[in-house]
C-alpha positions in Angstrom: -4.3 -5.9 -6.2 -2.3 -3.0 -5.1 0.6 -4.8 -3.2 2.2 -6.3 -6.5 2.2 -2.9 -8.4 3.7 -1.0 -5.3 6.2 -3.8 -4.8 7.4 -3.7 -8.4 7.7 0.1 -8.2 9.7 -0.1 -5.0 12.1 -2.7 -6.6 12.7 -0.5 -9.6 13.7 2.5 -7.4 16.3 2.3 -4.6 14.9 3.6 -1.1 17.5 6.1 -0.9 16.3 7.8 -4.2 12.7 7.5 -3.3 13.5 9.1 0.3 15.5 11.9 -1.3 12.8 12.7 -3.9 9.9 12.7 -1.2 12.2 15.0 1.2 12.8 17.3 -1.7 9.0 17.5 -2.5 8.2 18.1 1.0 10.8 20.8 1.5 9.6 22.6 -1.6 6.0 22.4 -0.6 5.4 22.6 3.1 1.7 22.3 3.0 1.4 19.5 0.4 2.0 15.7 0.5 3.7 13.5 -2.0 1.6 10.6 -3.6 2.7 7.9 -6.0 -0.4 6.8 -7.9 0.3 3.5 -9.9 -1.8 1.9 -12.4 -3.2 -1.6 -11.8 -2.5 -4.2 -14.3 -6.1 -4.5 -15.1 -6.8 -0.8 -15.9 -6.7 0.0 -19.5 -5.9 3.8 -18.9 -2.5 5.2 -18.1 -1.2 8.4 -16.7 2.0 9.7 -18.0 3.3 10.6 -14.5 2.8 8.6 -11.1 4.2 11.1 -8.7 2.1 14.0 -7.5 2.1 16.5 -4.9 -1.2 17.1 -3.5 -2.8 19.8 -1.2 -3.5 18.2 2.1 -7.1 19.7 2.2 -8.0 17.8 -1.0 -10.5 14.8 -0.3 -10.1 11.4 -1.9 -13.2 12.2 -3.9 -11.8 15.5 -5.1 -8.5 13.6 -6.1 -10.6 11.0 -8.0 -12.4 13.8 -9.8 -9.0 15.4 -10.8 -7.6 12.1 -12.2 -10.9 11.4 -14.1 -10.7 14.6 -15.8 -7.0 13.9 -16.8 -7.9 10.4 -18.1 -11.0 11.7 -19.9 -13.0 8.7 -18.8 -16.6 8.2 -20.2 -19.4 8.9 -17.8 -20.2 5.0 -17.7 -16.8 4.2 -16.4 -15.8 4.1 -12.6 -12.3 5.1 -11.3 -11.2 3.5 -8.1 -8.3 4.2 -6.0 -7.0 1.6 -3.6 -4.9 2.3 -0.3 -3.4 -1.0 1.0 -6.1 -3.0 -0.8 -9.0 -1.1 0.6 -11.1 1.6 -0.9 -10.7 4.8 1.1 -13.7 6.8 1.9 -14.5 9.8 -0.5 -14.8 12.2 2.2 -11.5 11.5 4.0 -8.7 14.3 3.4 -5.5 13.0 1.8 -3.3 14.7 4.6 -5.2 12.2 7.1 -4.4 9.3 4.8 -0.8 10.4 4.5 -0.2 10.6 8.2 -1.7 7.2 8.8 -0.5 5.3 5.8 2.6 7.0 4.4 5.6 4.6 3.7 8.8 5.0 5.5 10.2 6.3 2.3 7.9 9.3 2.5 5.2 8.7 0.0 1.8 7.8 0.1 1.2 4.8 -2.3 -2.2 4.4 -4.2 -3.2 2.2 -7.0 -5.9 3.2 -9.5 -8.2 1.1 -11.8 -11.2 1.5 -13.9 -14.3 -0.5 -14.4 -17.4 -0.2 -16.6 -20.2 0.9 -14.0 -23.4 1.2 -15.7 -23.2 -1.5 -18.3 -24.0 0.6 -21.4 
């Protein structure tokens, strides 16, 4: 699911530009981490921005809550974040994910999608 969205994003933006943007974000915010959050092709909601600078102490669950509030999702809809085609555990800190899974260009790439959870 997530590889095609990430590949398309990387093809649109040269690696030098992505590296420079990530380096600038890291320099301006030493205790935060740059994340690129891309919309899945199956998701019906869209964020106006896709680059975020996130506090390293924030967990995946906290990040999902922040994105849910921004998207104004109904309580019956689930929001899922994929990291390299897997769902990361909700209690993992984003800083740990960044150190393990960040791209050589300096960003951590994640893809989000929604799904009707409760069937209402």
